[in-house]
C-alpha positions as CSV (number, residue, x, y, z in Angstrom):
1,M,-7.9,-47.7,-64.4
2,S,-9.8,-49.7,-61.2
3,R,-8.5,-46.8,-58.5
4,I,-10.8,-43.6,-61.1
5,L,-13.3,-46.2,-61.7
6,D,-13.7,-46.5,-57.7
7,Q,-13.6,-42.7,-57.1
8,R,-16.3,-42.4,-59.9
9,I,-18.0,-44.3,-58.2
10,L,-17.3,-42.7,-54.8
11,L,-18.1,-39.6,-56.1
12,L,-21.6,-40.2,-57.7
13,V,-22.3,-42.2,-54.0
14,I,-21.4,-38.4,-51.7
15,S,-23.7,-36.8,-54.8
16,F,-26.6,-38.9,-54.6
17,L,-26.4,-38.5,-50.2
18,R,-25.8,-35.4,-50.3
19,S,-29.0,-34.8,-52.9
20,L,-31.2,-37.1,-50.1
21,Q,-30.0,-34.5,-47.7
22,T,-31.4,-31.6,-49.3
23,T,-34.4,-33.3,-50.1
24,K,-37.4,-31.1,-48.4
25,V,-39.1,-33.0,-46.3
26,L,-42.7,-31.7,-46.1
27,S,-43.8,-33.3,-43.2
28,E,-42.0,-36.4,-41.4
29,W,-45.9,-37.8,-40.4
30,K,-48.6,-39.2,-42.7
31,K,-51.9,-41.3,-42.4
32,C,-52.4,-44.4,-44.5
33,G,-54.9,-47.0,-45.5
34,D,-52.3,-49.2,-44.1
35,R,-48.7,-49.5,-42.9
36,E,-47.3,-49.4,-46.4
37,C,-49.3,-46.8,-48.6
38,E,-50.5,-48.7,-51.0
39,T,-54.0,-49.0,-50.8
40,A,-56.6,-46.6,-52.1
41,M,-58.0,-44.4,-49.3
42,S,-60.6,-42.6,-51.1
43,R,-61.6,-41.1,-54.8
44,V,-61.9,-37.2,-54.6
45,Q,-62.6,-35.2,-57.3
46,A,-60.9,-31.6,-58.5
47,T,-63.0,-28.8,-57.4
48,T,-60.7,-26.5,-59.0
49,D,-57.4,-26.2,-61.3
50,Y,-54.2,-27.1,-59.9
51,L,-50.4,-26.5,-60.8
52,G,-48.0,-27.4,-58.7
53,P,-44.9,-25.3,-57.6
54,D,-42.7,-28.7,-58.2
55,C,-42.4,-32.1,-60.1
56,R,-43.5,-33.4,-56.3
57,Y,-47.1,-32.4,-56.6
58,L,-49.9,-33.5,-58.7
59,N,-51.2,-31.1,-61.8
60,F,-55.0,-31.3,-62.6
61,K,-57.9,-29.9,-64.1
62,T,-61.4,-29.2,-62.6
63,G,-63.7,-32.3,-62.3
64,E,-61.0,-35.0,-62.9
65,E,-60.8,-37.7,-60.8
66,I,-58.6,-38.6,-58.2
67,M,-57.1,-41.4,-56.0
68,V,-56.2,-40.2,-53.0
69,Y,-53.6,-42.8,-51.1
70,S,-51.9,-40.3,-47.9
71,K,-52.8,-37.4,-46.0
72,L,-49.9,-35.5,-44.3
73,S,-50.4,-35.2,-40.5
74,R,-49.1,-33.0,-38.0
75,K,-46.5,-30.6,-39.6
76,N,-48.6,-29.9,-42.5
77,E,-52.3,-31.4,-42.9
78,N,-53.4,-29.6,-45.4
79,L,-51.4,-32.3,-48.7
80,W,-52.6,-35.5,-49.6
81,T,-50.7,-37.8,-51.9
82,G,-53.1,-39.3,-54.8
83,S,-52.8,-40.2,-58.6
84,K,-54.6,-39.4,-61.9
85,G,-54.1,-42.3,-64.2
86,K,-49.9,-42.8,-64.4
87,D,-49.2,-39.0,-62.5
88,F,-48.8,-39.1,-58.9
89,G,-48.1,-36.7,-56.7
90,Y,-49.3,-34.1,-54.1
91,F,-52.0,-31.7,-53.9
92,P,-53.7,-29.5,-51.7
93,K,-56.7,-31.1,-49.4
94,D,-58.8,-27.8,-50.1
95,A,-59.2,-27.7,-54.0
96,V,-60.5,-31.5,-53.6
97,K,-64.3,-33.5,-52.7
98,V,-65.0,-35.9,-51.2
99,E,-66.3,-38.4,-53.4
100,E,-66.2,-42.0,-51.5
101,V,-64.0,-43.0,-48.7
102,F,-62.6,-46.7,-49.4
103,I,-60.8,-46.8,-45.6
104,A,-62.8,-45.2,-42.7
105,E,-59.3,-46.5,-40.1
106,E,-56.1,-44.4,-40.6
107,V,-52.8,-45.4,-39.2
108,E,-50.3,-43.0,-39.0
109,V,-47.0,-43.7,-40.0
110,L,-43.4,-41.5,-40.5
111,T,-42.5,-40.4,-43.8
112,K,-39.3,-41.6,-45.3
113,E,-37.4,-39.2,-47.3
114,T,-37.8,-41.1,-50.8
115,D,-42.0,-40.4,-50.3
116,F,-40.5,-36.5,-51.4
117,L,-38.6,-37.9,-54.2
118,C,-39.9,-37.2,-58.0
119,L,-40.6,-40.1,-59.9
120,H,-39.5,-39.5,-63.8
121,G,-40.9,-43.5,-65.4
122,D,-37.7,-45.5,-63.4
123,K,-35.3,-42.6,-62.4
124,Y,-35.9,-40.5,-59.3
125,T,-34.9,-36.5,-59.7
126,F,-33.8,-35.0,-56.8
127,E,-35.4,-30.4,-56.2
């Protein structure tokens, strides 16, 4: 019985690692307000409705306010990361206008694979 349980755990770990490998990395670098990317950089307002292609993206309607926490850099500078209420995700910077800047000096840090996973409640979803 113990051996069967060990094999199942091993299969679960392998499945998890494979999912991480297939996660689409949108950029290797991002700019943040601090090294941990926990400080809001700015407040923006949506200038158009936006519906993202998958669960990693933030959906919004014209006029909604979004707090920006990071901006992808180098490879894909068009996407920013932010939150609207409890929702969090990527969105195109061209779909918003900056209302207020909180952090003027940005710090560039490496992204992590977990930056590109979907988080539903307290569970990760792999695309």
